[in-house]
DSSP file (Angstrom, degrees, kcal/mol; ACC not computed):
  #  RESIDUE AA STRUCTURE BP1 BP2  ACC     N-H-->O    O-->H-N    N-H-->O    O-->H-N    TCO  KAPPA ALPHA  PHI   PSI    X-CA   Y-CA   Z-CA
    1    1 A R              0   0    0      0, 0.0    16,-3.0     0, 0.0     2,-0.3   0.000 360.0 360.0 360.0 152.2  -45.5    9.9   -1.3
    2    2 A A  E     +A   16   0A   0     14,-0.2     2,-0.3    12,-0.0    14,-0.2  -0.681 360.0 161.0 -89.0 146.1  -44.1    7.3    1.0
    3    3 A D  E     +A   15   0A   0     12,-2.5    12,-2.6    -2,-0.3     0, 0.0  -0.976  43.0  28.8-156.8 160.0  -41.9    4.6   -0.4
    4    4 A N  E     -     0   0A   0     -2,-0.3     2,-0.3    10,-0.2    -1,-0.1   0.842  60.7-173.2  56.3  46.9  -39.3    2.0    0.5
    5    5 A M  E     +     0   0A   0      9,-0.2     2,-0.3    10,-0.1     9,-0.2  -0.543  17.4 162.9 -72.9 135.6  -40.3    1.2    4.1
    6    6 A R  E     -A   13   0A   0      7,-2.7     7,-3.2    -2,-0.3     2,-0.1  -0.984  38.8 -97.1-150.4 158.8  -37.6   -1.1    5.6
    7    7 A E  E     -A   12   0A   0     -2,-0.3     2,-0.3     5,-0.2     5,-0.2  -0.409  33.9-177.6 -76.9 156.7  -36.3   -2.3    9.0
    8    8 A H  E >   -A   11   0A   0      3,-2.4     3,-1.4    -2,-0.1    34,-0.3  -0.942  42.7-105.8-145.2 158.8  -33.3   -0.8   10.6
    9    9 A R  T 3  S+     0   0    0     -2,-0.3    31,-0.3     1,-0.3     3,-0.1   0.679 123.5  43.1 -65.9 -14.1  -31.6   -1.9   13.9
   10   10 A R  T 3  S-     0   0    0      1,-0.2    28,-1.1    29,-0.1     2,-0.3   0.412 129.9 -72.5-106.7  -3.4  -33.2    1.2   15.6
   11   11 A G  E <  S-AB   8  37A   0     -3,-1.4    -3,-2.4    26,-0.3     2,-0.4  -0.995  76.5 -22.4 152.3-144.4  -36.7    0.9   14.0
   12   12 A L  E     -AB   7  36A   0     24,-2.4    24,-2.7    -2,-0.3     2,-0.4  -0.895  46.3-155.4-108.0 133.4  -38.4    1.4   10.7
   13   13 A L  E     +AB   6  35A   0     -7,-3.2    -7,-2.7    -2,-0.4     2,-0.3  -0.845  13.2 178.4-102.9 145.4  -37.1    3.7    7.9
   14   14 A V  E     - B   0  34A   0     20,-2.0    20,-2.9    -2,-0.4     2,-0.4  -0.991  20.6-137.1-143.4 137.7  -39.4    5.2    5.3
   15   15 A D  E     -AB   3  33A   0    -12,-2.6   -12,-2.5    -2,-0.3     2,-0.6  -0.808   7.6-154.2 -94.1 134.8  -38.6    7.5    2.4
   16   16 A I  E     -AB   2  32A   0     16,-3.4    16,-2.2    -2,-0.4     2,-0.4  -0.947  14.0-155.9-107.5 116.2  -40.8   10.5    1.6
   17   17 A L  E     - B   0  31A   0    -16,-3.0     2,-0.5    -2,-0.6    14,-0.2  -0.785   9.7-168.7 -96.9 131.8  -40.4   11.3   -2.1
   18   18 A T  E     - B   0  30A   0     12,-2.8    12,-2.5    -2,-0.4     2,-0.4  -0.979   8.3-177.3-124.7 129.0  -41.3   14.9   -3.0
   19   19 A D  E     - B   0  29A   0     -2,-0.5     2,-0.5    10,-0.2    10,-0.2  -0.994   5.3-167.6-122.9 128.3  -41.7   16.3   -6.6
   20   20 A V  E     - B   0  28A   0      8,-3.1     7,-2.9    -2,-0.4     8,-1.8  -0.973  10.9-171.6-116.3 127.2  -42.4   20.0   -7.2
   21   21 A K  E     - B   0  26A   0     -2,-0.5     2,-0.6     5,-0.3     5,-0.2  -0.931  21.2-153.7-119.9 143.0  -43.5   20.9  -10.7
   22   22 A V  E >  S- B   0  25A   0      3,-2.6     3,-1.7    -2,-0.4     2,-0.5  -0.940  81.1 -40.4-110.7 106.8  -43.9   24.2  -12.4
   23   23 A G  T 3  S-     0   0    0     -2,-0.6    -2,-0.1     1,-0.3     0, 0.0  -0.645 124.9 -31.9  68.4-126.5  -46.5   23.6  -15.1
   24   24 A N  T 3  S+     0   0    0     -2,-0.5     2,-0.4    -3,-0.1    -1,-0.3   0.352 118.7 103.2-101.5   5.9  -45.4   20.2  -16.5
   25   25 A E  E <  S-B   22   0A   0     -3,-1.7    -3,-2.6     1,-0.0     2,-0.5  -0.772  74.8-124.7 -96.4 130.1  -41.7   20.8  -15.8
   26   26 A L  E     +B   21   0A   0     -2,-0.4    -5,-0.3    -5,-0.2     3,-0.1  -0.598  34.4 170.4 -70.3 121.4  -40.0   19.1  -12.7
   27   27 A A  E     +     0   0A   0     -7,-2.9     2,-0.3    -2,-0.5    -6,-0.2   0.697  63.2  14.5-101.1 -27.9  -38.4   22.0  -10.7
   28   28 A W  E     -B   20   0A   0     -8,-1.8    -8,-3.1     2,-0.0     2,-0.4  -0.985  55.1-175.2-155.7 136.5  -37.5   20.1   -7.6
   29   29 A Q  E     +B   19   0A   0     -2,-0.3     2,-0.3   -10,-0.2   -10,-0.2  -0.997  14.6 171.1-136.6 133.7  -37.0   16.5   -6.5
   30   30 A Q  E     -B   18   0A   0    -12,-2.5   -12,-2.8    -2,-0.4     2,-0.4  -0.983  22.3-159.5-144.0 146.5  -36.2   15.3   -3.0
   31   31 A V  E     -B   17   0A   0     -2,-0.3     2,-0.4   -14,-0.2   -14,-0.2  -0.993  15.2-176.5-126.3 124.5  -36.0   12.1   -0.9
   32   32 A T  E     -B   16   0A   0    -16,-2.2   -16,-3.4    -2,-0.4     2,-0.4  -0.979  13.2-149.0-120.7 132.5  -36.2   12.4    2.9
   33   33 A T  E     -B   15   0A   0     -2,-0.4     2,-0.4   -18,-0.2   -18,-0.2  -0.857  11.2-165.0-105.3 134.7  -35.7    9.4    5.1
   34   34 A F  E     -B   14   0A   0    -20,-2.9   -20,-2.0    -2,-0.4     2,-0.5  -0.902   7.6-149.3-114.6 144.3  -37.5    9.2    8.4
   35   35 A L  E     -B   13   0A   0     -2,-0.4     2,-0.7   -22,-0.2   -22,-0.2  -0.960   3.0-163.0-115.9 119.3  -36.8    6.8   11.3
   36   36 A H  E     -B   12   0A   0    -24,-2.7   -24,-2.4    -2,-0.5     2,-0.4  -0.895  27.3-132.8 -97.8 116.0  -39.6    5.6   13.6
   37   37 A Q  E     +B   11   0A   0     -2,-0.7   -26,-0.3   -26,-0.2     2,-0.3  -0.553  52.1 118.2 -78.3 124.8  -37.8    4.2   16.6
   38   38 A Q        -     0   0    0    -28,-1.1     2,-0.2    -2,-0.4    -2,-0.0  -0.952  67.1 -75.7-169.1 167.7  -39.1    0.8   17.8
   39   39 A R        +     0   0    0     -2,-0.3     2,-0.2   -28,-0.0   -29,-0.1  -0.528  52.3 171.6 -74.1 137.5  -37.8   -2.7   18.2
   40   40 A T    >   -     0   0    0    -31,-0.3     3,-1.7    -2,-0.2     4,-0.3  -0.753  52.7 -87.4-132.0-177.9  -37.4   -4.8   14.9
   41   41 A S  T 3  S+     0   0    0      1,-0.3     3,-0.3    -2,-0.2   -32,-0.1   0.678 128.3  53.9 -66.1 -15.9  -36.0   -8.1   13.9
   42   42 A L  T >  S+     0   0    0    -34,-0.3     3,-1.1     1,-0.2    -1,-0.3   0.370  82.9  92.2 -96.2   1.1  -32.7   -6.3   13.5
   43   43 A S  T <  S+     0   0    0     -3,-1.7    -1,-0.2     1,-0.2    -2,-0.1   0.811  81.9  51.3 -70.0 -31.1  -32.7   -4.8   16.9
   44   44 A D  T 3  S+     0   0    0     -4,-0.3    -1,-0.2    -3,-0.3    -2,-0.1   0.370  79.3 120.1 -91.5   6.6  -30.7   -7.6   18.7
   45   45 A E  S <  S-     0   0    0     -3,-1.1    -3,-0.0     1,-0.1     0, 0.0  -0.410  77.4 -94.1 -66.8 145.5  -27.8   -7.7   16.2
   46   46 A P        -     0   0    0      0, 0.0     2,-0.2     0, 0.0    -1,-0.1  -0.304  43.0-113.5 -59.8 144.5  -24.4   -7.0   17.7
   47   47 A K        -     0   0    0     -3,-0.1     2,-0.1     1,-0.1    -3,-0.0  -0.539  28.9-112.4 -79.4 144.2  -23.4   -3.4   17.6
   48   48 A A        -     0   0    0     -2,-0.2    -1,-0.1     1,-0.1     3,-0.1  -0.428  42.1 -94.7 -71.6 152.2  -20.4   -2.4   15.4
   49   49 A A        -     0   0    0      1,-0.1    -1,-0.1    -2,-0.1     2,-0.0  -0.461  48.3-101.0 -66.2 140.2  -17.4   -1.2   17.3
   50   50 A P        -     0   0    0      0, 0.0     2,-0.2     0, 0.0    -1,-0.1  -0.337  36.5-116.2 -63.1 142.2  -17.3    2.6   17.5
   51   51 A Q        -     0   0    0      1,-0.1     2,-0.3    -3,-0.1    -3,-0.0  -0.585  27.2-115.9 -82.2 142.5  -15.0    4.2   15.1
   52   52 A K        -     0   0    0     -2,-0.2    -1,-0.1     1,-0.1     3,-0.0  -0.569  26.3-127.4 -76.2 136.9  -12.0    6.2   16.6
   53   53 A Q        -     0   0    0     -2,-0.3    -1,-0.1     1,-0.1     3,-0.0  -0.691  27.7-113.6 -81.6 134.7  -12.1    9.9   15.9
   54   54 A P        -     0   0    0      0, 0.0     2,-0.5     0, 0.0    -1,-0.1  -0.350  31.8-109.6 -64.3 147.6   -8.9   11.2   14.3
   55   55 A K        -     0   0    0      1,-0.0    -3,-0.0    -3,-0.0     0, 0.0  -0.706  34.0-131.5 -81.1 128.3   -6.9   13.6   16.5
   56   56 A L        -     0   0    0     -2,-0.5    -1,-0.0     1,-0.1    -3,-0.0  -0.513  17.3-116.8 -79.8 145.8   -7.1   17.0   15.0
   57   57 A P        -     0   0    0      0, 0.0     3,-0.1     0, 0.0    -1,-0.1  -0.342  42.0 -89.4 -73.1 162.4   -4.0   19.1   14.6
   58   58 A P        -     0   0    0      0, 0.0     0, 0.0     0, 0.0     0, 0.0  -0.307  55.5 -84.7 -68.4 157.3   -3.7   22.3   16.6
   59   59 A P        -     0   0    0      0, 0.0     3,-0.1     0, 0.0    -3,-0.0  -0.295  42.4-178.6 -61.8 144.6   -5.0   25.5   15.0
   60   60 A N        +     0   0    0     -3,-0.1     2,-0.3     1,-0.1     0, 0.0   0.217  59.1  49.3-128.3  14.4   -2.6   27.2   12.7
   61   61 A A        -     0   0    0      2,-0.0     2,-0.5     0, 0.0    -1,-0.1  -0.994  60.6-146.3-150.4 153.8   -4.5   30.3   11.5
   62   62 A I        -     0   0    0     -2,-0.3     2,-0.6    -3,-0.1     0, 0.0  -0.991  13.1-155.3-121.9 130.6   -6.5   33.2   13.0
   63   63 A L        -     0   0    0     -2,-0.5     2,-0.5     2,-0.0    -2,-0.0  -0.925   9.5-169.6-106.8 120.3   -9.4   34.6   11.1
   64   64 A R        -     0   0    0     -2,-0.6     2,-0.5     2,-0.0    -2,-0.0  -0.940   2.8-165.9-111.4 129.5  -10.3   38.2   11.9
   65   65 A I        -     0   0    0     -2,-0.5    -2,-0.0     2,-0.0     0, 0.0  -0.970   4.6-159.0-117.2 119.2  -13.5   39.7   10.6
   66   66 A T    >   -     0   0    0     -2,-0.5     3,-1.4     1,-0.0    -2,-0.0  -0.853  25.2-119.0 -97.3 121.2  -13.9   43.4   10.8
   67   67 A P  T 3  S+     0   0    0      0, 0.0    -1,-0.0     0, 0.0    -2,-0.0  -0.348  95.1  21.8 -62.5 141.3  -17.6   44.6   10.6
   68   68 A G  T 3         0   0    0      1,-0.0     0, 0.0    -2,-0.0     0, 0.0   0.529 360.0 360.0  82.2   9.7  -18.4   46.9    7.6
   69   69 A Q    <         0   0    0     -3,-1.4    -1,-0.0     0, 0.0    -3,-0.0   0.409 360.0 360.0-119.7 360.0  -15.5   45.7    5.4
């Protein structure tokens, strides 16, 4: 079922809720969020400054995988 439709600066978000039952017992529950891109009342808000990516250290290990072992 669809639930919790809301605005986002890039469009509309909606949650799809999934319940899987075996007999009467809940076996799986999931929430998936979809974005439909369109202009909304939040579209003109100033964008946040991009976050700086941390500099990664140089590699310090070598991983060798031998087939069949």
